[in-house]
VOGU-3710 file (C-alpha; in Angstrom, 3 decimals, decimal comma):
1> mqlqevhnpq> 9,160/176,997/-0,666  9,096/177,238/3,197  6,066/178,395/5,371  6,997/180,064/8,684  4,545/181,097/11,195  5,504/184,426/12,832  6,738/184,003/16,263  9,591/186,554/16,885  10,323/190,214/16,297  12,426/189,769/13,143
11> qareflefpv> 9,692/187,841/11,607  7,153/190,500/12,600  9,288/193,016/11,035  9,682/191,058/7,889  5,799/190,894/7,741  5,837/194,691/7,624  8,727/195,142/5,252  7,889/192,507/2,649  5,041/194,780/0,962  7,518/197,632/0,820
21> rlyrpdpnyi> 9,744/195,694/-1,471  6,918/194,220/-3,473  5,407/197,594/-4,227  8,629/199,445/-4,920  7,996/199,844/-8,541  4,344/200,936/-8,243  3,988/204,803/-7,947  0,404/204,388/-6,510  1,458/202,440/-3,368  1,272/204,376/-0,121
31> rpldkdieqv> 2,876/202,527/2,734  0,451/202,050/5,597  1,515/203,435/9,115  3,764/200,590/10,644  1,903/201,175/14,036  -1,586/200,540/12,316  -0,528/197,064/11,082  1,359/196,137/14,243  -1,723/197,180/16,345  -3,842/194,380/14,483
41> fnsernkyfr> -1,691/191,735/15,762  -0,774/193,204/19,198  -3,103/191,109/21,738  -2,869/193,966/24,382  -3,990/196,564/22,069  -6,602/195,020/19,689  -9,771/194,341/21,568  -10,667/191,524/19,198  -8,348/189,118/20,857  -10,631/189,165/23,907
51> hgalarwlll> -12,984/186,870/21,821  -10,831/185,572/19,038  -7,494/184,223/17,710  -4,944/185,042/15,124  -2,041/183,609/13,339  0,071/184,887/10,467  2,795/183,300/8,254  5,625/184,231/5,878  6,417/182,107/2,837  10,030/181,863/1,704
61> daqgltigrv> 11,600/180,633/-1,570  14,515/178,390/-1,885  16,999/181,286/-1,405  15,227/182,235/1,840  13,791/185,446/0,391  10,119/186,323/1,188  7,497/185,855/-1,436  4,282/186,128/0,436  2,542/186,664/3,898  -0,862/186,043/5,164
71> aafvnertah> -2,855/186,058/8,362  -5,936/184,180/9,595  -8,129/184,887/12,270  -11,464/183,920/14,167  -13,779/186,481/15,692  -16,011/184,306/18,001  -18,722/187,070/18,160  -19,320/186,958/14,329  -18,040/183,712/13,193  -21,372/181,810/13,851
81> tfdqptggmg> -23,702/184,495/12,884  -23,409/182,895/9,021  -24,832/179,763/7,620  -21,640/178,135/8,424  -18,966/179,207/10,925  -16,887/181,519/9,084  -13,272/182,900/9,922  -11,227/185,563/8,187  -8,118/185,746/6,068  -6,137/189,010/5,512
91> ffeciddqaa> -3,068/190,855/5,165  -2,432/188,686/1,955  0,478/189,760/0,060  2,135/187,561/-2,749  4,252/187,646/-5,760  2,326/186,630/-8,919  2,623/182,902/-8,522  -0,452/180,480/-8,046  1,616/177,833/-6,258  2,930/180,436/-3,627
101> atvlldagrd> -0,659/181,808/-3,137  -1,963/178,273/-2,645  0,505/177,404/0,070  -0,372/180,572/1,954  -4,152/180,078/1,568  -3,942/176,511/2,512  -2,192/177,674/5,834  -5,200/179,853/6,800  -7,727/177,335/5,682  -6,253/174,480/7,678
111> wlsargmqam> -5,671/176,734/10,820  -9,417/177,806/10,646  -10,627/174,333/10,008  -8,816/172,955/13,090  -10,809/175,691/15,117  -14,280/174,681/13,759  -14,634/176,869/10,783  -16,167/175,800/7,653  -15,625/179,091/5,621  -12,946/181,872/5,109
121> dgpinfgdrd> -13,689/185,459/4,145  -11,170/187,566/2,732  -9,250/189,606/2,518  -10,707/191,121/5,679  -9,390/192,593/8,983  -9,181/191,259/12,365  -10,951/194,149/13,450  -13,677/196,591/12,270  -14,976/196,962/8,757  -13,748/200,586/8,358
131> qwwgllienf> -10,108/199,397/7,812  -8,341/196,937/5,593  -11,367/195,249/4,328  -11,911/193,769/1,004  -9,674/193,360/-2,244  -9,276/196,121/-4,731  -10,754/195,175/-8,016  -11,339/198,404/-9,854  -9,461/201,930/-9,933  -6,008/200,901/-8,800
141> gppvygqnyn> -4,997/204,622/-7,998  -3,560/205,781/-4,673  -5,387/204,238/-1,697  -7,267/206,224/0,707  -6,447/205,794/4,408  -7,242/202,557/5,834  -8,095/200,826/2,559  -6,636/197,886/1,106  -4,319/198,304/-1,964  -3,188/195,398/-4,184
151> ppyyrrllet> -2,165/194,646/-7,815  -4,902/193,404/-10,304  -3,500/189,827/-10,286  -4,629/189,064/-6,617  -8,016/188,562/-7,708  -7,077/185,758/-10,084  -4,919/184,149/-7,407  -7,983/184,094/-5,204  -10,523/183,009/-7,665  -8,188/180,245/-9,006
161> ygfalyfkqy> -7,809/178,988/-5,543  -11,608/178,872/-5,238  -12,745/182,068/-3,397  -16,083/183,445/-4,804  -17,427/186,986/-4,567  -19,423/187,463/-1,274  -20,286/191,217/-1,780  -18,924/194,103/-3,534  -17,697/197,411/-1,683  -18,282/200,630/-3,715
171> tyfrkvdapl> -16,543/203,721/-2,583  -18,423/206,878/-3,751  -16,868/210,169/-5,142  -18,138/213,819/-5,565  -16,832/217,122/-5,952  -17,356/219,261/-2,585  -18,656/222,283/-4,462  -21,029/220,169/-6,715  -24,463/221,337/-5,876  -27,394/219,148/-4,929
181> speyqlraqe> -30,190/218,868/-7,458  -33,149/221,577/-6,932  -35,499/218,685/-6,338  -33,223/217,287/-3,296  -32,568/220,751/-2,131  -36,272/221,500/-1,808  -36,960/218,537/0,241  -34,062/219,114/2,293  -35,042/222,673/3,076  -38,370/221,616/4,328
191> llvdpdysfe> -36,918/219,479/6,947  -34,325/221,893/7,783  -37,121/224,460/8,751  -39,152/221,881/10,783  -38,662/222,924/14,463  -38,469/219,071/15,557  -35,183/218,680/13,595  -31,927/220,103/14,405  -28,415/219,796/12,773  -25,022/220,742/14,339
201> hlrlsnlary> -21,307/220,109/13,847  -19,341/218,317/16,302  -17,408/220,345/18,973  -14,473/218,652/20,648  -15,256/220,658/23,929  -18,188/218,312/24,166  -16,791/214,992/22,630  -18,112/212,637/25,472  -21,866/213,841/24,292  -21,216/213,161/20,602
211> tedfrqvynk> -19,583/209,843/21,468  -22,610/208,551/23,089  -24,959/210,114/20,257  -22,756/208,264/17,704  -23,004/205,004/19,627  -26,905/205,334/19,937  -27,438/205,920/16,117  -24,859/203,295/15,255  -26,451/200,563/17,257  -29,966/201,404/15,820
221> awvkhdgvke> -28,706/201,785/12,242  -26,185/198,960/11,809  -26,577/196,042/14,225  -29,119/194,373/11,676  -26,253/193,939/9,151  -24,721/190,690/8,543  -21,902/189,920/11,291  -22,316/193,460/13,004  -22,513/193,469/16,774  -23,734/196,186/18,948
231> mtpeqatnim> -21,109/198,761/19,842  -20,393/199,167/23,608  -19,708/202,503/25,252  -15,994/201,623/25,506  -15,675/200,827/21,838  -17,261/204,246/20,966  -14,931/206,031/23,400  -12,031/204,166/21,861  -12,925/205,156/18,433  -13,454/208,819/19,186
241> rklrpiidek> -10,189/208,918/21,178  -8,232/207,688/18,218  -10,064/210,232/15,766  -9,649/213,199/18,179  -6,171/214,359/16,996  -7,358/214,578/13,250  -10,846/215,624/13,717  -12,080/218,808/11,822  -15,054/219,913/13,906  -16,735/221,450/10,945
251> vcwfgyyqga> -17,019/218,310/8,917  -18,580/216,017/11,475  -22,216/216,469/11,783  -25,090/215,344/13,918  -28,937/215,265/13,582  -31,462/215,334/16,372  -35,375/214,789/16,387  -36,829/216,698/19,527  -33,464/216,444/20,950  -32,814/212,871/20,473
261> pigffialpe> -29,864/211,673/18,246  -31,125/210,359/14,901  -28,181/210,738/12,438  -24,526/211,353/12,090  -22,129/212,230/9,232  -18,486/211,878/10,331  -15,745/212,962/7,770  -11,899/213,363/8,119  -9,200/214,926/6,231  -7,967/212,255/3,796
271> lnelfryvdg> -4,794/211,190/5,925  -2,974/209,283/3,237  -2,468/212,876/1,412  -0,231/213,493/4,319  1,046/209,761/5,254  2,450/209,401/1,787  5,243/211,626/2,954  6,146/209,577/6,229  7,239/206,082/4,651  4,979/204,206/7,267
281> rldwlgklkf> 6,844/205,710/10,348  5,053/208,322/12,675  8,234/208,874/14,588  9,611/212,334/15,388  10,562/213,039/11,887  7,413/211,463/10,653  5,437/213,704/12,866  7,265/216,729/11,628  6,692/215,877/7,970  2,933/215,265/8,874
291> ayhrwrgavr> 2,415/218,578/10,544  4,470/220,328/7,566  2,453/218,881/4,724  -0,781/219,630/6,727  0,285/223,220/7,216  0,921/223,777/3,669  -2,516/222,533/2,669  -1,604/219,216/1,212  -4,976/217,702/2,157  -7,353/218,523/-0,573
301> tltgiafgit> -9,727/215,477/-0,191  -12,456/215,031/2,606  -13,053/211,346/3,433  -16,506/210,191/4,659  -15,910/207,395/7,261  -19,300/206,892/8,903  -22,916/207,832/7,823  -25,981/206,615/9,529  -29,702/207,370/10,180  -31,906/205,507/12,704
311> pehqgkglem> -34,444/203,259/10,835  -37,572/205,219/11,985  -36,163/208,358/10,278  -34,933/206,613/7,118  -36,831/207,391/3,780  -38,019/210,843/4,804  -35,382/212,605/2,798  -33,667/213,133/5,910  -30,237/212,568/4,312  -30,564/215,219/2,068
321> sfilaaskvv> -31,188/217,873/5,018  -28,155/216,313/6,556  -25,846/216,825/3,659  -27,477/220,357/2,878  -26,915/221,567/6,581  -23,180/220,209/6,242  -22,792/221,626/2,866  -23,397/225,220/3,824  -20,168/225,074/5,709  -18,147/222,508/3,785
331> qdkhkvhyed> -18,617/224,632/0,561  -17,741/227,854/2,437  -13,881/228,134/1,234  -13,104/230,661/4,015  -14,134/227,771/6,443  -12,852/224,699/4,813  -10,556/224,093/2,035  -11,362/220,474/0,530  -11,991/220,005/-3,187  -13,032/216,300/-3,310
341> fvmnwigdfn> -15,029/214,071/-1,238  -14,765/210,372/-0,886  -17,332/208,278/0,963  -16,341/205,101/2,928  -17,284/201,889/1,248  -20,952/200,809/0,871  -21,752/196,996/0,416  -23,758/195,965/-2,579  -25,969/194,360/-0,027  -27,028/197,703/1,169
351> pkmmsvaeki> -28,969/199,298/-1,676  -30,581/201,950/0,636  -27,154/203,493/1,511  -26,092/203,276/-2,282  -29,289/205,004/-3,166  -28,527/207,735/-0,453  -24,795/208,075/-1,891  -26,264/208,616/-5,447  -28,787/211,051/-4,380  -26,136/213,413/-2,884
361> ggeiwrqhat> -24,388/213,356/-6,237  -21,944/210,408/-5,422  -20,741/208,244/-8,218  -19,061/204,828/-7,906  -15,222/205,624/-7,969  -13,410/202,715/-6,570  -14,478/198,890/-5,833  -13,293/196,368/-3,580  -14,727/192,958/-2,630  -14,972/190,594/-0,061
371> frylfdrqke> -14,661/186,907/-1,091  -15,567/183,831/0,544  -14,117/180,228/0,449  -16,325/177,362/1,460  -14,237/174,425/2,861  -16,786/171,938/1,628  -16,604/172,457/-1,890  -19,669/170,645/-2,617  -21,806/172,986/-0,574  -23,980/175,571/-2,447
381> fhrapiie> -22,548/179,072/-2,214  -24,688/182,124/-1,401  -23,834/185,685/-1,651  -24,311/188,191/1,239  -28,043/188,713/1,768  -29,569/192,168/0,907  -30,509/194,394/3,697  -34,404/195,238/3,193
//
């Protein structure tokens, strides 16, 4: 076997094309957009290069055919927030061969160790947690946009190497037209008629205001999470700029208390129900296919990508009011045409958010997991701490 670090355009192209061949027999595989993967490795477009570094490799067999790939990276802003300096491993793809997997994972470990890291999380993203995060371990159906997809044997390859489960990631599901329980509807209604609270869906004509409201709530609700840093105005603007072309105003909601932002619920049409037709390429033909299948109503699933409530308003049943306000529009078939609702993953370290998902009728539908490998094999392993 021959390990090659990716240095030239031909190798970068092979990094993209290898999974397409690997998954060719799998009817559930949906090829990610090439540009989404390429952007991760573009130092001019991926902001994480400002405070981090990355390397990636291909593994070839004796005949010169690619049999695996992997990337390793350090995010200096989060690496030192753990008990031991921790880097990342991601974009792992490999044939079902432990020796091949070991060569790839050794490459990531050695590269990270040379940069002062003492542990490796994976498979994760050199980017935000909303994309390419975690190994698929249950429900190997077609992936939703931005979620990792892999065959079941990947877990065996990682655990045999020595990775241990750091936290599980639960994706929740419910039918759009499923009613809330009478008990929760009553609690929600009480807050909906409280004059101090108000709820409204996003309007693109005033996107700058909602962008700042999103940032304020995010920073209050999420920075206490392990490895999560405060979002800057620039980061929030970039997120909303990317989302703008696909936003459906009526399924993105904000909540306010006495005019101040205290919560958000952001959902998008499930893009993989469209991207499955473009074969990874959003060129002029891909855009034409995308527009056609969106016009014909191919999207029947709504994907919740972000939900947050500021700490001082948690535990009041506000999440119920939030969902009830949104459901009055979402369940109106004359306004939207979605049948299923999939929520972005929730880590098992966050029981409060798991409870919220269950209260609004969500059931665990798919599971991913983030694994951690400690370089010192004698060191005691600890799972991700629970958020109180």
